[in-house]
C-alpha positions in Angstrom: 74.8 21.6 -5.6 74.5 21.2 -9.3 73.9 17.7 -10.8 77.1 16.0 -11.9 75.6 15.2 -15.3 76.3 18.8 -16.4 79.6 19.4 -18.2 82.1 22.1 -17.1 81.0 24.6 -19.7 77.4 24.4 -18.7 78.4 24.7 -15.0 80.5 27.8 -15.8 77.7 29.6 -17.7 75.2 28.7 -14.9 77.6 29.7 -12.1 78.9 32.8 -13.9 76.2 33.9 -16.3 77.2 36.4 -18.9 75.1 39.5 -19.6 72.5 38.6 -17.0 70.5 41.8 -16.4 67.4 43.6 -17.6 68.4 46.1 -20.3 67.0 49.6 -19.5 65.9 50.6 -23.0 66.0 47.6 -25.4 65.2 47.9 -29.0 63.7 44.4 -28.9 62.5 42.1 -26.1 61.5 38.4 -26.3 60.1 36.3 -23.5 59.3 32.6 -23.6 57.9 30.3 -20.9 57.7 26.6 -20.8 54.4 25.8 -19.1 55.3 22.2 -18.1 58.4 23.0 -16.1 58.0 26.8 -15.4 61.3 27.8 -17.0 61.2 31.4 -18.4 63.7 33.4 -20.4 63.7 37.1 -21.3 66.2 38.3 -24.0 66.8 42.0 -24.5 68.6 43.4 -27.6 70.0 46.8 -28.6 70.6 47.2 -32.3 72.9 49.6 -34.1 73.4 49.5 -37.9 71.3 46.3 -38.0 73.8 44.5 -35.7 73.2 43.4 -32.1 75.3 46.0 -30.3 74.2 44.7 -26.8 72.3 41.8 -25.6 71.2 40.6 -22.1 68.9 38.1 -20.5 67.1 37.2 -17.4 66.0 33.6 -16.6 64.0 31.7 -14.1 64.6 28.0 -14.2 67.0 25.2 -14.0 70.8 25.4 -14.6 70.4 24.4 -18.2 68.0 27.3 -18.9 70.4 29.8 -17.4 73.4 28.4 -19.1 71.7 28.3 -22.5 70.6 31.9 -22.2 74.1 33.0 -21.1 75.7 31.1 -24.0 73.1 32.5 -26.5 74.1 36.1 -25.5 77.7 35.3 -26.3 76.8 33.7 -29.6 74.5 36.6 -30.8 76.5 39.6 -29.5 77.9 41.6 -32.5 76.0 39.6 -35.1 73.8 41.2 -37.8 70.2 40.6 -36.8 69.7 38.3 -39.8 72.6 36.1 -38.7 71.4 36.1 -35.1 68.0 35.0 -36.3 69.7 31.9 -37.7 70.9 30.7 -34.2 68.9 27.6 -33.3 68.6 25.6 -30.1 70.9 22.9 -31.4 73.6 25.5 -32.0 73.4 26.6 -28.4 73.6 23.0 -27.2 76.6 22.4 -29.4 78.4 25.5 -28.1 77.8 24.3 -24.6 79.2 20.8 -25.4 75.8 19.2 -24.7 73.1 19.0 -22.1 71.9 16.2 -19.8 69.1 14.1 -21.2 65.8 15.8 -20.9 67.2 19.3 -20.8 67.2 20.1 -24.6 64.0 22.2 -24.2 66.1 24.7 -22.2 68.1 25.6 -25.3 64.9 26.0 -27.3 63.5 28.6 -25.0 66.6 30.8 -25.2 66.7 30.6 -29.0 63.0 31.3 -29.3 63.3 34.3 -26.9 66.1 35.7 -29.1 63.9 35.2 -32.2 61.0 37.0 -30.4 63.3 39.9 -29.5 64.4 40.2 -33.1 60.8 40.2 -34.3 59.9 42.8 -31.7 62.8 45.0 -33.0 61.6 44.6 -36.6 57.9 45.4 -35.6 59.0 48.5 -33.7 60.9 49.7 -36.7 57.9 49.2 -39.0 55.7 51.1 -36.4 58.3 53.9 -36.3 58.3 54.2 -40.0 54.5 54.1 -40.2 54.2 56.7 -37.4 56.6 59.1 -39.1 54.9 58.8 -42.5 58.1 57.5 -44.1 57.6 55.6 -47.3 59.5 52.4 -48.1 
């Protein structure tokens, strides 16, 4: 049973998470763990024309961690990578309509995992260019 301090939107995203799967061949992957509580979030992105064409997640943790990762995927889907990089933890909390006291760190790990996935995508692109001998 989920704690009654969670609002309906959080409960919905926890009970029916969106895009909850490991992407087969992502262009970027980010993973963040919170050592104190053990929550862990993986974010996978596919990018086409510098826009996030697909995004998914996996999460291990409390209802807030799962709900935040789910909401984050909805927020980032279809955005230019630069716009998606601007999504912060407070934006995720706002979209969910708030989190119970003491659960704000859950939104931070989802946003940080997205930022890591974007950075991974950028680094892979640089490595591809360097490997092909392409000049910038």
